[in-house]
N, C-alpha and C positions, 0 to 999 in steps of 0.2 A: 440537515436538509430533508424535506419531506419527499415522499414518493409521488411521482407524476404518472398519469395514465400511460404515457409513452414508455414507462419502465416495464409495464406488464408483459408485452411481447418479448422484451429483452430477457425477463426472468425465464420464460419458456425456452428461449434460445440457449441460455446458460445451462438450464436443466438438461436439455437434449445433449449439448456438448459434453457436460460432465457425465451424463449417463453412459455415453458411448466410450468415454475414457475408462469408466469403472467396469463395464460389462459388454459382452457381445450379444447378450440376450435381448433381442428386439422386443419381445413380448413383455419382458420385465421393464424395459425402458418405457413402453407404452403405459404400463401400470403406474410407473413413477410419475409420468406426465399427468395422468388422470388424477392421481393422488394430490399432486401439487396444484392442479387446477381447482380442486375442491377446497384446498386450504387458502388459495389466493382470493377466492371470492369473499371470504370473511375477514380479510386483512384490511385495516384502515389505511388510507393514503396519508394519514398523519404519521405513520411509521417511517423511519428512515429506511432507505434501500438495503443497507446491511442487515437490518433486523429481519427483513423478508428473506434476504439471502441466507441468513442463518437457518431459517426454517427449510428452505429448499435444499441446501447442501446437507443439512442434518438428515433429511428424509432419504437422500441419495445414499448416504453412508449406511443408514439403517437397512434400506431395502436391498442393497447390493452386498452388504457384509464387508465392504471395503472401507476401512477406517481412514485411509489416506490415498485416495485414487490418483492424486497428482504427484505421488512420491517420485516416480522416475523423471517426470518433467522438472520437478524442483531440483533434483540432483544434477540434471543436465544444465539447468540454468546457472546453478552455483559453479559448476565446473567451467562453464563458459566465462563467467565473471572472473574467476581466478586465473584463467588463461590470459585474459586481457589486463589483469591487474598490474603486472610489472611495467608494461608499456604506458598505461594510463597514468601511473605514478610519475613517470618521466615527463609526460605532457603537463601534469600539474606543476611539477618542480620547475619546469622551464618557462612557464607562462608568466605574463606580467602581473597577474593577480591570482595567485594560487588558490585562495579561498573561493573566488568567483568561479574559477575553472572547476574546482571540486563540487561546487553547487550545481553547475551545468551538468557534470557527469552524473551526479545523484539524480537529477531530473531525467536524464537519458535512461538511467536504470529503471525508471518507473514504467517504461514500455513493456517490461517483463510481466505482463498481466494476462493470465489465461482465463480470467473471468470475462475479459473483453475480446481477446484475440485467440485464434486457433494456432497461430504461429507468429513469431516476432523476428525482426532482423536488428539485433542490437548494434552491429557494426555500422549499418546505414543510419540508425537513429543517432548514434554518437556523432557522426559527421554532420548531421542536420542540426542537432541541438547545440553543438559547439558554435554554430554561426547564427542561430535563431535569436531574434529579439524577444525578450520577455514581454508577454502581454500585460502582466502585472509584475513589476520588478522592484520590490522594496529592498533591494540589496544594500543601499547605504545604511538603512536602519538595521538590517540584519547584521551587518558587520559591526555596527556600534553596539548592539545588544549582546552579540556573541562575546565581544571584548570585555563587556562589563559583567557578564554572567559568571557566577562561581560554579554552577553545575547546570547541565542541560538535560531535559527529558526528551528523548528522541523516539518517536513512535514509528516503528518500521512497518513495511507493507509486504512485499513479495520476496520469496526465496530467489536468489540470484541478484536481485536488486540490492540485497544485503551487502554484497561486495562493494557496490557503488556507495552505499551508506558508509561503509567502513572507511573509504577514502576521504569522505567529507569529515567524518569524526576525527580521523588522523590529522586533517588540516586544521580543524577547530582547535585541537590541542587543549581542551578543557575536560574535566570529569564529566562523563556522559552516562546516563542510565538509558538503556536501549530496551524498549518494550516490544514484545512479540505476542502472537496469538497463543492461547492456552492449548488449543487442539487444532489439528489439521482442518483447513477449509480452503477450497480451491488451491492455488499455489502460494497462499500467504505463508509468511515465515513463522515457524515455531522456534523453540529454543534450539533444537538440533540443527535447524537450517542456519540460524545465526552463528552457532559455533562452527559449522562447516565453512562459513564465509570468513572466519577469523575475527568476528565481532568480540568474542570473549577476551581477545588480547588488547582491545582498545576501549571497551566499555563494560559496564555491569549489565548483564542481561536479566530482565525480569519479565514475568508474564502479565498481560493485561487482564487475564482471568476469563476472557471471552473466546468462544468459538465462532463468533460472527466475523464476516470479512470486512471488518472496520471496527473502530472504537465505539461500540454501542454501549453507552454508559450504564443502562439498567442491567446489562449482562456482564459488566466488568466487576472485578473483585474489589472489595473494600480497600485493600492495600493499594491497588492501582488508582482508585478514585482519590485516595489520600495523597498519592504522588502528584496527581494532576492539580489538586487544590493547593499544594505547597510549592509547586514548580515556579521558579522565577522566569523560566523561558522553556518553551516547548517547540520542537520541530516535528511537524506532522507530515508524514510521507503518504502520497497517493490519494486516489479518489475515495476509497472506502472510509479512510480516516477523516477526510474532508466531510463526507456525508454525515458521519457520526458526530463530528465536533464543531461544525460550522455555526451552530446556534448556542455554543457554550460561552461562558465568561472568561475562559482561560487565556493567558498570554501566548499566542501561537503564531508561528510562521508556517503556513501551508506551502508545501513544496511538492509540485506535481505537474504532470502533463494532462491536459484536458482531453482524454481519449473518447469521452462520451458527450454527445451533443447536448443532452439534458443537463449534465453537470456543467458543461461550458456555459450554457445559458444561465444557470443559477449563479455562477461566478461573475458573469458579464463579459465573457471572452468568446473566442471562436474555437470550435473543435480542432484539436491539434496544437493549440497554443501551449506555451510553457509558462508556469506561474510560480512566483515567490511572493506570497501575499501575507502581509501583517494583519493580525486579528487581535483586537484588544491590546494593542501595544502603542 
């Protein structure tokens, strides 16, 4: 997905939010915003939003000296997910279609996005998503392709959301390779976040090789690109991965909540909609 003009003010909002999480020094935050503004004026709109996000959050880390400013937020999100895990596993087990219920819960977990929100209410989101109609719901094909697959590449998104991904992986019951960010960026999941959520007990965790908030292929490792090219089936979680992979030729199911009006428009849905979208399948 390309970057739209409407994305530019959002980049500044994200930078301000992240700057205030990283430091209380208002003058330093002002210098960061000035620096980011100078860089944005030279960035092509043909770039994907996560490519630009990589530049923004990289500068915030460098200028504040905070390598993982969202660390405490990520830990709290994972703890909340693990707190809900036992009860949600019962909900899945007792449902008429456990796989579909696990898919819905995985979408609900996508609300844990601090690149978009300052705070989230996961309990309320779960209640909403469990009853919400999919704006794009390719579930019959999803179930068919899951049953046929020998192995699945699952590209994760945010810390805390990882717990909800774990429940879906457990319900899928097939060998899964779970890809995370190579370095901290926003509240995106890294290896340690995936382990904290228990993903290491249900999947093989690998790095995508990038520190962008999405699967930006030019910044990903050769190993990860090879996995993409060889994958028979890919589950891509969240907006950042959609932005990075929506123009690729790979066999993907995009699983996300459209939290951003621009992304919703690009997909052809309404902001707030939930999506299970087949791509090249």
